[in-house]
VOGU-3710 file (C-alpha; in Angstrom, 3 decimals, decimal comma):
1> mvgrilrkma> 0,126/-0,212/0,192  2,684/1,996/1,061  4,115/1,633/-2,599  0,979/2,647/-4,338  0,567/5,723/-2,271  4,484/6,828/-3,441  3,621/6,229/-6,940  0,278/8,542/-6,996  2,728/11,237/-5,341  5,145/11,172/-7,981
11> kdwflagmit> 2,386/11,454/-10,601  0,512/14,040/-8,944  1,595/17,047/-10,260  -0,249/19,298/-8,021  1,185/17,648/-4,918  4,620/18,556/-6,465  3,401/22,038/-7,400  2,012/22,750/-3,703  5,746/22,049/-2,474  7,416/23,928/-5,091
21> avalatlfpe> 4,939/26,875/-3,883  6,188/26,617/-0,286  9,588/26,442/-1,474  9,508/29,306/-3,455  7,692/31,338/-0,947  10,621/30,361/1,596  13,240/31,324/-0,394  11,618/34,259/-2,217  9,268/35,866/0,229  9,151/39,501/-0,373
31> fgstggtmha> 7,861/38,775/-4,064  4,803/37,303/-3,242  3,930/39,150/0,205  1,470/41,641/0,523  2,464/44,984/-1,209  5,167/42,790/-3,364  6,049/42,695/-6,483  3,340/40,167/-7,468  0,536/42,187/-6,295  -0,594/39,076/-4,849
41> etvsdagifa> -4,035/40,547/-3,141  -5,032/42,251/-6,645  -3,874/38,796/-8,190  -5,418/36,785/-5,760  -9,083/38,257/-5,954  -8,992/38,188/-9,687  -8,283/34,441/-9,476  -10,716/33,268/-7,035  -13,858/35,399/-9,274  -12,521/33,493/-12,260
51> vfflhglals> -12,229/30,308/-10,501  -15,795/30,350/-9,062  -17,164/31,728/-12,150  -15,907/28,594/-13,892  -17,016/26,429/-11,566  -20,605/27,991/-11,846  -20,522/27,531/-15,704  -19,630/23,859/-15,296  -21,527/22,602/-12,542  -25,118/20,930/-14,363
61> trslregmsr> -28,191/21,897/-12,970  -29,724/18,813/-13,980  -27,903/16,726/-11,947  -28,546/18,675/-9,090  -32,395/18,629/-9,185  -31,564/14,795/-10,143  -30,204/14,382/-6,942  -32,725/16,750/-4,675  -34,828/13,811/-3,419  -32,865/11,724/-0,595
71> wklhllvqsl> -33,417/14,408/2,246  -32,554/12,457/4,815  -29,068/11,381/3,022  -28,508/15,526/2,495  -29,793/16,364/6,279  -27,016/13,380/7,233  -24,398/14,932/4,920  -24,606/18,777/5,998  -24,963/17,271/9,499  -21,679/15,470/9,075
81> tfvafpllff> -19,919/18,721/7,583  -20,757/21,417/9,527  -21,879/19,603/13,281  -19,811/16,406/13,810  -16,627/17,712/12,314  -16,601/21,126/13,836  -17,360/19,335/17,285  -14,107/17,097/16,645  -11,888/19,606/17,242  -12,753/20,374/20,934
91> pfravfggiv> -11,683/16,935/22,100  -8,748/17,501/19,471  -7,953/21,011/21,375  -8,196/19,175/24,698  -5,687/16,728/23,950  -3,131/18,712/22,011  -3,639/22,243/22,850  -0,430/21,926/25,086  1,595/21,205/22,250  0,299/22,547/19,098
101> peglmlgfly> 1,337/25,920/17,976  -1,286/28,592/18,329  -1,439/29,402/14,542  -1,682/25,963/13,564  -4,392/24,599/16,323  -6,590/27,663/14,328  -6,070/26,178/11,065  -7,486/22,499/12,377  -10,558/24,764/13,631  -10,824/26,463/10,063
111> lcalpstiqs> -10,260/22,725/8,660  -13,313/21,647/10,482  -15,538/24,235/9,843  -15,102/23,902/6,000  -17,312/22,534/3,274  -17,082/19,080/1,402  -15,357/19,549/-1,661  -17,274/19,109/-5,249  -14,716/17,548/-7,678  -13,648/14,482/-5,618
121> svamtaigkg> -16,404/13,466/-3,343  -18,201/13,287/-6,890  -15,300/11,443/-8,708  -14,817/9,103/-5,669  -18,716/8,412/-5,448  -18,547/7,681/-8,871  -15,934/5,436/-8,879  -17,186/3,770/-5,780  -20,462/2,870/-7,378  -22,535/5,169/-5,132
131> nvpaaifnat> -25,268/7,682/-5,873  -23,799/10,033/-7,895  -26,280/12,635/-8,289  -27,074/13,116/-4,633  -23,279/13,546/-4,332  -23,263/16,330/-6,680  -26,608/18,299/-4,913  -24,811/17,736/-1,706  -21,463/18,687/-1,976  -22,739/21,865/-3,822
141> lssllgivlt> -25,008/22,422/-1,460  -22,016/22,433/1,306  -20,189/24,506/-0,904  -23,012/27,400/-0,714  -23,905/26,608/2,988  -20,057/27,314/3,763  -20,229/30,854/2,763  -22,162/31,429/5,986  -21,462/28,738/8,021  -17,450/28,397/7,853
151> paivglvidm> -17,003/31,665/9,259  -20,218/31,684/11,584  -18,254/28,109/13,015  -14,773/29,769/13,632  -16,488/32,697/14,959  -18,080/30,685/17,311  -14,957/29,580/18,823  -12,997/32,409/18,231  -13,086/36,684/17,885  -11,859/36,296/13,904
161> qgaggmsfgk> -11,208/40,149/14,547  -8,901/39,740/17,416  -6,798/37,016/15,305  -6,545/38,999/12,394  -9,542/38,185/10,912  -12,811/40,498/10,048  -16,234/40,539/11,632  -18,621/37,822/10,629  -20,831/39,891/8,509  -17,917/41,712/6,802
171> avvniatmlf> -17,004/38,027/6,593  -19,723/36,522/5,039  -20,437/39,877/2,597  -16,659/39,312/1,247  -17,233/35,607/0,830  -20,404/36,151/-1,234  -19,056/38,683/-3,398  -16,026/36,654/-4,433  -17,423/32,930/-4,166  -21,268/33,189/-4,630
181> lpfvlgqllr> -21,530/35,702/-7,252  -19,456/34,195/-9,769  -20,587/30,768/-9,277  -24,512/32,412/-9,936  -23,386/34,364/-12,805  -21,491/30,985/-13,922  -24,850/29,121/-13,709  -26,739/32,093/-15,511  -24,189/31,722/-18,427  -24,311/28,350/-18,685
191> pilgnlasrh> -27,038/28,236/-21,042  -24,914/30,028/-23,582  -21,369/28,826/-22,801  -22,259/25,611/-21,170  -20,652/23,579/-23,967  -17,745/25,665/-24,214  -16,901/25,269/-20,705  -17,347/21,084/-20,980  -15,205/21,061/-24,076  -12,505/22,545/-22,056
201> kkfinafdkl> -12,974/21,039/-18,926  -9,514/19,866/-18,365  -8,459/23,277/-18,999  -10,935/24,986/-16,269  -9,668/21,640/-13,918  -5,624/23,066/-14,685  -6,721/26,904/-13,989  -8,315/26,255/-10,577  -5,293/24,296/-9,555  -3,093/26,704/-10,787
211> vilmlvygsf> -4,659/29,532/-9,002  -4,920/27,189/-5,758  -0,829/27,277/-5,982  -0,659/30,906/-6,597  -3,028/31,364/-2,715  -0,746/28,783/-1,517  2,149/30,617/-2,679  1,208/34,464/-1,427  0,172/32,882/1,693  3,290/31,285/2,618
221> cdsvksglwt> 5,487/34,566/1,646  3,341/36,531/4,171  3,774/33,871/6,864  7,710/32,986/5,810  7,995/37,194/6,879  6,505/36,637/9,902  8,949/34,675/11,187  6,859/30,603/9,932  10,161/28,608/9,608  12,189/30,451/11,811
231> nngleviamt> 10,220/30,467/14,927  9,244/26,455/14,189  10,640/23,533/12,730  10,217/20,131/11,305  7,854/19,233/14,218  4,825/21,597/12,528  5,268/19,518/9,742  4,535/16,467/11,439  2,047/17,932/13,819  0,098/18,801/10,608
241> lggaaiflam> 0,417/15,461/8,741  -0,448/13,657/12,215  -3,673/16,177/13,149  -4,928/15,765/9,762  -4,780/11,868/9,804  -6,490/12,099/12,871  -9,121/13,962/11,475  -9,868/12,039/8,274  -9,820/9,117/10,526  -12,404/10,093/12,731
251> alyisskvsr> -14,406/11,749/10,040  -14,662/8,233/7,825  -15,158/6,516/11,066  -18,639/8,578/11,740  -19,926/8,718/8,254  -19,795/4,933/7,845  -21,678/3,941/11,337  -23,899/6,620/11,410  -24,496/5,999/7,501  -24,927/2,150/8,617
261> wmgfsmedri> -27,062/2,629/11,473  -29,710/5,190/9,456  -30,498/1,948/7,387  -29,252/3,449/4,129  -28,711/1,416/1,023  -24,859/0,908/-0,318  -25,037/3,313/-2,989  -25,920/6,399/-0,131  -23,641/5,078/2,192  -21,146/5,491/0,020
271> taifcgskkt> -22,256/9,015/-0,648  -22,341/9,722/2,805  -19,039/8,820/3,625  -17,333/10,372/0,788  -19,236/13,717/0,854  -19,430/13,897/5,036  -15,539/13,672/5,358  -14,100/15,714/2,768  -12,810/18,800/3,261  -12,366/21,133/0,024
281> lasgvpmakl> -8,894/22,729/-0,462  -10,417/24,797/-3,859  -12,927/27,042/-1,463  -10,659/26,837/1,399  -7,736/28,109/0,423  -9,620/31,551/-0,945  -11,626/31,404/1,862  -9,010/31,896/4,484  -7,203/34,399/2,132  -10,632/36,217/3,173
291> lfgahpalgm> -11,075/35,156/6,546  -7,630/35,938/7,779  -5,819/37,688/5,433  -4,288/40,147/8,189  -3,351/37,400/10,409  0,501/36,313/10,398  0,171/32,929/10,372  -1,888/32,683/7,249  0,618/30,117/6,020  0,250/27,936/9,201
301> ivmpimfyhq> -3,445/28,217/9,189  -3,785/26,438/5,667  -1,473/23,714/6,368  -4,217/21,727/7,628  -6,217/21,683/4,413  -3,292/21,056/2,155  -2,570/17,899/4,137  -6,043/16,840/4,614  -6,563/17,188/1,183  -3,664/14,739/0,158
311> lqlfvcsima> -4,584/12,482/2,575  -8,522/12,309/1,412  -7,558/11,780/-2,268  -5,107/8,636/-1,131  -7,143/7,100/1,515  -10,795/7,436/-0,182  -9,129/6,323/-3,928  -8,406/3,381/-2,261  -11,801/2,959/-0,514  -13,627/3,798/-3,722
321> grfadrfnkv> -11,701/1,163/-5,463  -12,751/-1,493/-3,126  -16,488/-0,284/-3,094  -16,215/-0,671/-6,928  -14,838/-4,671/-6,524  -17,632/-4,847/-3,655  -20,107/-3,962/-6,437  -18,299/-5,799/-9,270  -18,634/-9,253/-7,309  -22,455/-8,532/-6,397
331> aqvegegtae> -22,760/-7,940/-10,263  -21,129/-11,029/-11,286  -23,204/-13,158/-9,372  -26,839/-12,039/-9,979  -25,545/-12,456/-13,789  -24,577/-15,802/-13,144  -28,242/-16,655/-12,112  -27,699/-20,050/-10,566  -28,858/-21,540/-6,943  -25,248/-21,674/-6,253
341> gepalaavrv> -24,749/-18,045/-6,287  -27,496/-17,079/-4,159  -25,841/-17,809/-1,134  -22,340/-15,760/-2,373  -24,971/-12,835/-3,388  -26,327/-12,774/0,637  -22,593/-13,318/1,609  -21,114/-10,241/-0,310  -24,339/-8,067/0,840  -24,174/-8,912/4,560
351> rg> -20,308/-7,958/4,304  -21,348/-4,377/3,023
//
């Protein structure tokens, strides 16, 4: 399994890009810092607006309508994302508050408050043979709810203004302007430009990732100037990776157990597991820039979601493959239609 993960990492240009962005910020922090030659604050806003406009342009409203009917599943996924996940922060802080730096702990709080991701939630659900329309609806609903709920959750735990952020009202207005408004514009223009967006989906995905890399670079430039690496060492990276792994393991366990307890079909359970445990890097980094733009530890704040993003892709891709294998076994047994196949089919379903 370790070898498989390492091979995935070697093929992932986005992961290599994030490492490169952090390295460049460490070596050349002046260029990308606020007020620097890059004019990161202006370029970042333009990039964020463009990304969410393209998201709105590419997202099928028909798929959203098809997934709306499973209200119990939607309620579970949103409760996992915005209730259960944030509540996990408190025992984590109680146990590790004495050793995790303040800026990094704020990053873990921010991770817990983020909405689900759209692309990978839907992709993993599709690979695992889950309920794809419901995944599309849930992931999109989560992103929209996050515009209000993410700053609200963070604001309930800390004083955002005191932490170098902004008031709740201003945060919601800023996020709505930079994320929700372009998304709505993209949806409105979809009848005109939707086919063009579908033909250039690879370009849109690549542009999305490049903007995130630019935001990561700018965030770390400001943090490096504020002493990110001089005041902290490799233990920060180890703490971030360990904390992200703990949160992912707890989220997967809770979403799996609760969806089973509620009696969902296997397809809906897969959707609940993947949508309820994911956190968005695509919205997370831009939103952090809007919420904590003045915070000297912004680079450290976004570290947990960077690590969590990679972990969730590796772990959930393995899980999706196993779910797909399980469904293929069921289909094979059903296709045989023999008396000997019935006990085997029953055994496969029981294990599900």
